[in-house]
N, C-alpha and C positions, 0 to 999 in steps of 0.2 A: 669608241674609235681612238686609236693612237696615231697622232698626226705629227709629221715633221713639216714645219712651215718655214720656207726659205724666202727671206725678204732682204731689203736694202738697209732700212733704218728702223730702229725701235727707240723712239724719243718723242714724248708728248709735245715737246716744244718745237719740233721740226715743223717749219711752215708749210711743207708740202706733204710729208708722210706721217705727220703726227697722228693721223687717224688710225694707223696700223695698230697702235696700242689698244684701241677699243675693239678692233677685230679680234685680237688675241684674247681679251677679256671675255668677249662674247662666245668664242669657241669653248673656253673653259666653263662658262655658265651653262653651256649646252652639253656638258658631260664629256668633252674631248680631253684626253691626256695629251699634253702639248710639249713638243721640243722645238726650239726656234734656232735656226742658223741665220745670222745677220751680219751684214758688212760693218755696221756701226751700231753699238748697243749701249743704251743707258740702263744699267741693271736695275736701278730703283723703279723703273717703269714697268718691270715684269712682275706678275703675280708670284708669290713665294713658291708655289707648286709648279712653276714653269721653268724648265731648264733652258737657258739661253747661252749660245756659243757665239762669240764675236769672231768673225772670219778675218777682219782687217781689210786694209785698202789694197796692198800689192796683189795683183791679179794671180800670179803664179802661186804665192803663198796661200791665197784664199782658196784656190782650187785644191791644193794639196790638203789643206785643213778640211775642206768639204769632203774629200774622199776618206780621210782618216776618221773624222767624227761620224760620218755616215756608217762606217764599219763598226766603230767602237760602240755606238749606241743603237745598233741594228735591232736589238730586242725591244727597244722602247718605242718603235713606230712601225706601222704597217702601211701607211699611206704618206705620200709626199705631195705637198702643194707648193709650187714655185710661183712667187708673186712678181709679175712684170719683168722677169729677166729670162727670156728664152735661152740665152747663151749659157746661163747657169744650169738650166735643165738639160741642155745638150751635153755639157761637160760632166754633169753628175749622173746622167742616165745609165752609163755602163755599169757603175757600181750598184745603183738601185736595181737594175735589171738582174744582175747576178744574185742580189739579195732577195729577189722576187717581191719587190715593193710596187704598189700601185702609184703611178706618177700622174699628176694633174698640173695644169698651168692656168694661172689667171693672167689675162692680157687685155689691155685697152690702149690702143694707139693706131693711128692710120697707117703707119709704115709697115710694110711687109718685107722683112729681111730674110736672108738665107737662114739665119739662126732660127727665126720664127717658123719657117717652113719645115725645118728639120725637127724642131721641138713639137710641132703639131703631129708629125708622124710618130714621134716617140711617146707622146702623152696619151693617156686613155681618153681624156676629155680636156677641152680648153674652155674655161669660163670667161665670159665677157659681159659688160654692162648693157650693151645695145648692139643691134646688128651692124651698125656702121663703125663700132669700136674695134671690130676684128674683121678686116676686109679680105677674108679668105672664105671661099665656098667649100666647106668641109662638113661631113656629118659629125665630126668631133666637136664642132662649135656649139656651145650651150649658152644661150642668152639668159642671164639670171637677174639682171638689174644691178644697180649700185648698192652700196651699204652705207646709208646715211644714219647717223645716230640721231634719231628724231626726238629723243629725250634731251639731248644736248642742244641741237639746232631746232629751236621752236620760237614762236612769237613770245615776246617779253612785254611786261607792263612798263614800257618806257616811251618817252616822247620821241616820235620819229622826226627826223630832220630832212630838209629839202636837199638831200645829198644823193648823188648817183655814185654807186660803188663799182669799182673794178678791182678784182683780186685774181692774181695769177703770177706765174713766173714772167718776168719782163724779158721777152725775147721776140724776134721777128715773127715767128709763126703764130704768136698770140694776137698779132695785128692790132696793137694798141692804137696805132695811127687811125685806123678805121673808126674806133670809138671816139677819138678826138674830133674827127671830121663829122661824125654823126651829131655830136654835141654842138659843134660849130654851127651846123645848119639849124639845130634846135634853137640855139641862141638867136640866130638871124630871124627865125619865125616867132620867137617869144622873147623879145628884148627886155621885157620887164620881169621875167621869171627869176626868182631869187635862188637859183640852183648853185651847187658847187659839186666838185668831183674829188673822190679819194681814190688814189692809185696805190694799192698795197701789193707788195711782192718783191722777191729778190731779183736783182739784175746781175748776180754774180756771173762773170764771164761775158756779160753783155753790156758793159758800161758804156760803150760807144752808142749802142742802140738807145739806152736810157737818155744819154745826152741829146740824141736826135729827137727823142720824144719831148724833152723839155723845150728844145728849140721850136718844135712844131706847135706846142701849146702857145708859145710866145708869138709865132707867126700868125696863128689864128686869133690872137687877141684874147686868149683865155687864161693866161698864166696866173692871173690873180684868183681865178676860180678853182684851179686844179692843184691839189696837194699830193706830191710824191712822198710816200711815207716809208718806203722800204719794206722788208719782210716783217711778218707778225706771227707770233706763236699761234698754232692751230686752236688751242683752247680759248684764245681771246676773240676768235672770229664770230661766235654766236652773238655776242653783244653788238658787234659792228654790223652784222647783217640785220639784226632786229631793229636797229636805229635808222637804217637807210630808207629812203623813199623808193629807190629802184636800184637794180643791178644791171650792168651792161657787159655783154661778152660778144666780141667780134672775132674771136678765135675761130679758125677753121682747121682744127686738128683732125676733125672727122669723128671724134668721140665725145660722149657726154662729159663735159667738165664737171668734176665733183663740186666745185664751188658754186656752180649754177644750181645744182640740186640742193645744196646746203642753204642757199639763199631762198629758194622756194619753200624749203622746210620751215624757214623762219617767217613765212608769209610775205616775203618781199618779192614783188613782181620783177620779171626779167625781160630785158631787151636783148635779143640774140640774133646773130647773123647766120649761124650754121644751120644747114638743113636737118641735122640730127635732132634739133629741138622742136621740130614741127609736131604739133599735136599735144605737147606738154601743157597742162593747165597752168596758167600764170605767166606764160611766155608769149611775147609779141615779137615777131621777126622785125628786124630793123628795116627791111624792105617793105613792110606793111604800110599802106597809106595812112593808117590810124596811129602809127607809132609816136609821132611828135605830139599829137593831141592827147594820147593816153599818158605820155610822160608829163605833159603840162598839168594834167589833172592830178597826177600823183604827186608832183612837186608842190602844188598849191594846197592839196589836202591829202597827205599820205594815209593810205589805208592798208590794213592787213588783208592779204588774200588767202582766206582759209581754204578755198578750193584748190589752190596751188599746193598748200601744205598737205591736204588730203591725198592728192595724187602721189606725193613722195612717200607718205606713210604707207599707202597701199602697195606701191610698186618698188620702192627703193629703201625700205627700212632695214637697218642693220640686222636686227634679230631675225627678220624674215630671210634675209640673204644667207646668213650663216646656217640657218636651218636647211635651206635648199642645198648649200654646198655639202653639208654633212650627209644629207640624204643621198646625193649623187656619189659621194666618195666612200660611203659605208659598204 
């Protein structure tokens, strides 16, 4: 298969989209000839036999380059997969339609915009990680699971610490304050528990919210237990997950957060608020009456949850996902 993959960032060090590099490598490993159009490109992170075209930041120039290179390299691809940007699919579709290319979309977000609705009509199929990750009822929706590199994210032979880990973009919809309030109640019920919390993620554009969260930690009397560390390279996260006693996510974006699945792949149990995590091995809902007791046990004696890892390997492994995508798009 000859594939044009359209995405936002190709950079192993990107704290949010660093995983895209592994997607591209796995496509190539499964025999796909790959061309990549990307807004921001770190060329050394592409395999030598992959053509990468940087579209740049200005939107009008980006669209003009999209049209130009789609035509210029039209003989090098038969299929288009647009990753997470339905507006790019809508704007590129007229050229791809004229060129008779098959167009697909990958989308995972609770928001249903006009762009998404039009992109769904234009695409042959739209792939998503879970049913709640694409909140549109359409026969074009294909639930395929996530793509977690379970060889990178795995239990390690390291000493686990009594740490609760929180990793995400720091913004209001991630509901960090709910995690802080949960841990405040945990501390009230377990005053002698020797826990701490690491908050990892970028707050770019949300500096006021970050300041509010620091004040909230102080108000709850937990400022000495909570460390705000800023963003971290994606490649550094496996060690962090593997050393933690537990992971907490009170985000209610409606989709399966990749970091939750990465934590489970490392055998690190998760406390989660969202309904989308119900039924995942290794996940306890924060509303569950057992949540505080289970966290106290994990803090006092951190254990690797191999059942949780097994579920991720079975349902969300990267190699499996890419194989499914290739099958649908071929």
